[in-house]
C-alpha positions as CSV (number, residue, x, y, z in Angstrom):
1,X,-2.1,-5.2,17.9
2,X,-4.9,-7.6,18.6
3,X,-4.3,-11.4,18.3
4,X,-7.2,-11.6,15.7
5,X,-6.0,-10.8,12.2
6,X,-9.2,-11.7,10.5
7,X,-9.7,-9.8,7.2
8,X,-6.1,-8.6,7.1
9,X,-3.5,-9.4,4.5
10,X,-0.4,-11.1,5.9
11,X,2.9,-12.4,4.8
12,X,4.3,-15.4,6.6
13,X,6.5,-18.5,6.3
14,X,4.6,-21.8,6.2
15,X,6.3,-24.9,7.7
16,X,9.5,-22.7,8.2
17,X,10.3,-22.9,4.4
18,X,7.4,-21.7,2.2
19,X,6.9,-17.9,2.0
20,X,3.2,-17.1,1.6
21,X,0.9,-14.2,1.5
22,X,-2.9,-14.0,1.7
23,X,-5.9,-12.9,3.7
24,X,-6.7,-14.2,7.2
25,X,-10.1,-16.0,7.1
26,X,-10.0,-17.1,10.7
27,X,-7.9,-16.4,13.8
28,X,-8.4,-18.6,16.9
29,X,-6.9,-19.5,20.2
30,X,-5.9,-23.2,20.2
31,X,-6.0,-25.5,23.2
32,X,-3.1,-24.4,25.4
33,X,-3.4,-20.7,24.5
34,X,-1.5,-20.5,21.2
35,X,-3.0,-18.4,18.4
36,X,-3.3,-19.7,14.9
37,X,-4.6,-18.2,11.7
38,X,-6.3,-19.8,8.6
39,X,-5.0,-18.0,5.6
40,X,-6.5,-18.0,2.1
41,X,-3.5,-17.7,-0.2
42,X,-3.1,-15.1,-2.9
43,X,-1.4,-17.7,-5.0
44,X,-2.0,-21.5,-4.5
45,X,1.0,-23.4,-3.2
46,X,2.2,-26.9,-3.9
47,X,3.5,-28.4,-0.6
48,X,4.9,-32.0,-0.7
49,X,2.9,-32.7,-3.9
50,X,-0.4,-31.3,-2.6
51,X,-1.9,-28.1,-4.0
52,X,-3.2,-25.8,-1.2
53,X,-5.3,-22.7,-1.5
54,X,-5.3,-22.1,2.3
55,X,-3.0,-23.0,5.2
56,X,-3.1,-22.8,9.0
57,X,-0.1,-21.1,10.6
58,X,1.0,-20.2,14.1
59,X,0.9,-16.5,15.0
60,X,4.7,-16.6,15.5
61,X,5.1,-17.4,11.7
62,X,3.5,-14.1,10.6
63,X,6.2,-11.7,9.2
64,X,4.1,-8.8,8.1
65,X,0.5,-7.6,8.5
66,X,-1.0,-5.1,6.0
67,X,-4.1,-3.3,7.0
68,X,-6.7,-3.4,4.2
69,X,-7.8,0.1,5.0
70,X,-4.4,1.5,4.4
71,X,-4.0,-0.5,1.2
72,X,-7.4,0.8,0.0
73,X,-6.5,4.3,0.9
74,X,-3.2,4.0,-1.0
75,X,-5.0,2.6,-4.1
76,X,-7.6,5.4,-3.9
77,X,-4.8,8.0,-3.7
78,X,-3.0,6.4,-6.7
79,X,-6.2,6.4,-8.7
80,X,-6.8,10.1,-7.9
81,X,-3.2,10.9,-8.8
82,X,-3.5,9.0,-12.1
83,X,-6.8,10.7,-12.9
84,X,-5.2,14.1,-12.5
85,X,-2.4,13.1,-14.8
86,X,-4.9,11.9,-17.5
87,X,-6.8,15.1,-17.2
88,X,-3.6,17.1,-17.6
89,X,-2.5,15.0,-20.6
90,X,-2.7,15.8,-24.3
91,X,-4.6,12.6,-24.8
92,X,-7.4,14.0,-22.6
93,X,-7.4,17.2,-24.6
94,X,-7.7,15.3,-27.9
95,X,-10.6,13.2,-26.5
96,X,-12.4,16.4,-25.4
97,X,-11.9,17.9,-28.9
98,X,-13.2,14.7,-30.6
99,X,-16.2,14.6,-28.4
100,X,-16.9,18.3,-29.2
101,X,-16.6,17.6,-32.9
102,X,-13.4,19.7,-33.2
103,X,-10.7,17.1,-33.9
104,X,-7.2,18.5,-34.0
105,X,-5.3,17.7,-37.1
106,X,-2.4,15.3,-36.3
107,X,0.2,14.8,-39.0
108,X,1.5,11.2,-39.0
109,X,4.2,9.7,-41.2
110,X,3.6,6.2,-42.5
111,X,6.5,3.9,-43.5
């Protein structure tokens, strides 16, 4: 894996006590050779009374890296799976019948 995580979603621990997750906006090499990342947080965080929407962490504090391409592929697959379930459902059949002007009679009991 490259040292640059720009554009990727990561999970990390900020200041060794605050679990965070967000998107890496900038990865850079600091003076002395250490790598750090500026992370735009998914959820703002209050640290010592200060609200933060982004933080800078050392590369060693990163716990997990999620590739956006694999996340997008998973979401697309989920959408395709759900679309097939909707097409196969009775609800979809009822909508098709209504659109064709042939509504199916549905008996409903009212209390």
